[in-house]
C-alpha positions, -999 to 999 in steps of 0.1 A, spaced: 0 1 0 30 24 5 37 24 -31 2 29 -41 -3 59 -19 30 75 -33 12 80 -66 6 118 -71 -17 137 -95 8 160 -112 -7 193 -129 11 210 -156 1 239 -178 -9 228 -211 -6 251 -242 -43 247 -253 -40 271 -283 -10 251 -297 -28 220 -291 -61 231 -308 -43 245 -338 -23 212 -342 -55 191 -340 -73 214 -366 -43 212 -388 -43 175 -387 -78 173 -398 -72 196 -427 -41 177 -437 -61 144 -439 -89 161 -460 -64 174 -483 -46 142 -487 -79 124 -496 -90 151 -521 -121 162 -500 -134 198 -500 -146 198 -464 -162 180 -436 -193 180 -414 -186 166 -379 -215 156 -356 -196 132 -333 -190 153 -301 -156 136 -294 -145 144 -331 -159 178 -329 -139 184 -296 -107 172 -313 -111 193 -344 -121 226 -326 -114 222 -289 -150 233 -281 -172 212 -257 -208 213 -249 -230 187 -232 -209 158 -248 -229 129 -236 -264 145 -247 -249 152 -281 -238 116 -285 -275 108 -293 -290 142 -302 -277 157 -335 -280 193 -321 -244 204 -325 -222 201 -355 -193 220 -373 -185 226 -410 -146 226 -416 -137 234 -453 -102 222 -463 -96 259 -469 -118 284 -454 -136 295 -421 -146 270 -394 -183 275 -387 -197 259 -355 -235 252 -351 -243 252 -316 -273 242 -294 -298 273 -290 -283 301 -266 -250 284 -264 -230 305 -288 -211 321 -258 -195 288 -250 -169 292 -279 -159 328 -272 -122 330 -274 -115 297 -292 -93 306 -321 -101 276 -342 -138 287 -346 -144 316 -369 -181 318 -366 -210 303 -345 -246 299 -358 -275 282 -342 -279 245 -350 -308 229 -369 -315 198 -349 -325 170 -373 -342 146 -349 -380 136 -344 -380 147 -308 -370 182 -317 -386 186 -352 -417 164 -349 -434 163 -383 -412 191 -397 -383 169 -397 -380 166 -433 -384 203 -438 -356 210 -412 -334 186 -428 -339 202 -462 -330 236 -448 -301 221 -431 -288 204 -463 -293 236 -485 -271 256 -459 -243 229 -460 -245 228 -499 -243 266 -501 -212 264 -478 -195 238 -499 -200 258 -531 -188 289 -515 -156 274 -498 -149 242 -517 -166 242 -551 -198 226 -563 -182 193 -575 -160 187 -544 -166 157 -519 -181 164 -485 -170 141 -457 -194 136 -429 -185 115 -398 -220 106 -386 -254 115 -402 -291 105 -394 -313 93 -423 -331 125 -427 -299 146 -433 -283 120 -455 -314 118 -478 -315 157 -477 -279 161 -488 -284 136 -516 -314 155 -529 -290 186 -530 -266 168 -552 -239 168 -525 -212 140 -530 -210 126 -495 -182 104 -484 -173 88 -450 -156 112 -427 -142 86 -401 -112 80 -421 -98 115 -421 -107 121 -385 -94 87 -370 -60 91 -389 -57 127 -377 -63 117 -341 -39 88 -342 -6 109 -340 -3 129 -310 14 162 -304 36 170 -273 6 190 -258 -17 159 -263 8 137 -246 12 158 -216 -27 162 -213 -29 124 -216 -3 120 -186 -25 142 -166 -56 122 -173 -36 91 -163 -25 106 -130 -61 115 -123 -71 79 -130 -43 64 -108 -55 86 -80 -89 72 -83 -75 37 -84 -55 43 -52 -89 52 -36 -105 21 -50 -76 0 -36 -80 14 -3 -118 11 -1 -117 -27 -12 -128 -46 18 -150 -76 19 -188 -65 21 -184 -35 -3 -205 -37 -35 -191 -33 -70 -210 -1 -76 -197 13 -43 -162 5 -53 -166 19 -89 -180 53 -75 -144 62 -61 -131 63 -97 -160 86 -108 -157 111 -78 -119 113 -83 -123 122 -119 -150 147 -116 -131 165 -86 -101 168 -108 -119 183 -140 -123 152 -158 -155 146 -180 -169 110 -176 -163 72 -178 -174 55 -210 -182 20 -195 -191 2 -162 -165 -26 -166 -159 -36 -131 -168 -71 -118 -159 -94 -91 -157 -132 -83 -175 -154 -107 -188 -123 -127 -153 -117 -139 -158 -146 -163 -167 -141 -191 -156 -104 -193 -178 -74 -202 -202 -79 -171 -210 -44 -159 -207 -34 -123 -237 -42 -101 -248 -43 -65 -231 -76 -60 -214 -76 -26 -177 -84 -31 -165 -114 -8 -133 -122 8 -108 -140 -14 -123 -128 -47 -106 -113 -76 -120 -78 -87 -111 -68 -122 -119 -34 -141 -112 -13 -171 -109 23 -163 -123 37 -199 -120 72 -183 -123 107 -201 -103 127 -177 -90 164 -178 -88 179 -212 -112 151 -224 -82 126 -227 -90 89 -223 -72 67 -198 -75 30 -208 -57 8 -183 -70 -23 -166 -60 -42 -133 -73 -69 -113 -73 -66 -74 -74 -93 -48 -99 -87 -19 -90 -95 15 -59 -103 37 -58 -140 30 -37 -158 3 -49 -161 -34 -55 -197 -47 -32 -213 -72 -57 -209 -99 -61 -171 -93 -23 -168 -95 -21 -190 -127 -47 -167 -144 -31 -135 -133 4 -146 -142 -8 -155 -176 -23 -121 -183 8 -105 -168 30 -125 -192 7 -114 -222 9 -78 -213 47 -76 -207 55 -96 -240 33 -76 -261 45 -43 -245 82 -52 -254 71 -61 -289 57 -28 -297 79 -8 -321 74 21 -345 77 8 -381 59 -26 -376 26 -33 -396 -4 -41 -376 -2 -77 -392 35 -82 -382 27 -71 -347 -5 -95 -345 16 -123 -360 44 -120 -334 23 -113 -304 20 -135 -273 4 -168 -282 -27 -172 -261 -31 -207 -248 -60 -226 -264 -79 -229 -231 -83 -191 -230 -88 -184 -268 -127 -186 -267 -129 -158 -241 -102 -137 -256 -104 -98 -256 -115 -86 -291 -82 -69 -296 -46 -75 -289 -40 -38 -289 -58 -6 -299 -52 32 -302 -62 56 -275 -66 93 -276 -100 111 -267 -115 75 -267 -106 42 -279 -96 47 -315 -76 38 -346 -61 13 -350 -77 -18 -337 -51 -47 -340 -67 -80 -335 -54 -116 -328 -37 -134 -358 -64 -160 -358 -90 -131 -365 -68 -110 -389 -83 -124 -421 -119 -118 -410 -117 -86 -389 -82 -71 -392 -67 -45 -415 -32 -36 -420 -13 -3 -414 19 9 -398 26 15 -360 41 51 -358 60 73 -334 36 93 -311 7 70 -315 -6 59 -281 -15 24 -280 -33 2 -252 -21 -33 -250 -49 -57 -237 -52 -90 -220 -82 -109 -207 -74 -144 -193 -103 -165 -184 -112 -202 -194 -146 -209 -211 -167 -219 -181 -141 -210 -156 -147 -197 -122 -128 -163 -124 -109 -141 -151 -82 -115 -150 -81 -82 -171 -49 -63 -174 -40 -34 -197 -14 -9 -201 -14 24 -221 18 32 -240 33 60 -261 52 47 -291 85 65 -293 115 65 -316 130 33 -301 100 15 -284 75 26 -260 71 48 -227 45 36 -203 20 62 -192 11 46 -159 33 32 -130 5 18 -112 17 -14 -96 5 -49 -102 -7 -73 -74 25 -87 -58 3 -114 -41 -9 -127 -74 24 -126 -89 43 -145 -62 
């Protein structure tokens, strides 16, 4: 416990102007390289990446009430929720703010098609003004009414996820510093969880310590509820509940935390509850997961292709293959992001190739639990790809009891 309580939440000053300008520049570079005239962004995480502006991010995930038009060359126009124009004052990446037209049934009712037509006409006019009538417009997410209306206006729509995901995948120095602050915040919450873990606490009560620490330090939210204990750790992906955690059980969790500056901390740990000694089976599971993480961490280098990394990754024993995690590793930034690198056995069906590059941030994953087994272990590390290898963002310790 001494080592755990020594972790500190370090705060540094981030040059936010430099970070915002870098990210907008990355988006425009990708648009230009693909030959697109501009992009309309609805996804609030992508919108925040491109502009640095945030407004009711969770609400906007299901309500198309905020979007931005970014021409490859020309002014950035943000369309914000009614009476929210003031939120973007002083953000230099945004040239103009207009009220949004919300294309949802709950907002427009039987006027939905009319609203969508007005929206599409305005976007088409912007494309003609700043890109040219025949240029392609990327859109990262669009509801059916909007897609139909844009088609009726004769706009060539292409998928906007590709330029955004590639833009987000390479981090600037300011982003790296922001991610380190998010990780420190998460570690502080994990320390509190470790201290609070005693037989009799429920999974939900334990999980709440991570939320409270994140909010108290200016973080945003946690994307998932992936904490489980005892028999609920196998199979993985069971959400935290009111189950009472018993003495001698494993507690596994995945942070999935959007911390300060919106940056994502994606690390996983498994704790042992109680003062007793873990069973040999608990140690065997934990040590296999630990070995997978360490092996794949050492393997990660810039210049490797995704397939090469998958092919050379730790060979998961047959007994654990059925319950394997869906990726060996994946990108991390403002959320889980490009690339996803799958197991070699899955590559032909689900994989795609590319190159691991310097300043990507990659989370290396492990879930070890036999099909029908009593418990399972989830471990994960978040790594910055450097010129010669990797830098680990987290120094949160592993469970010595389960490694001995």
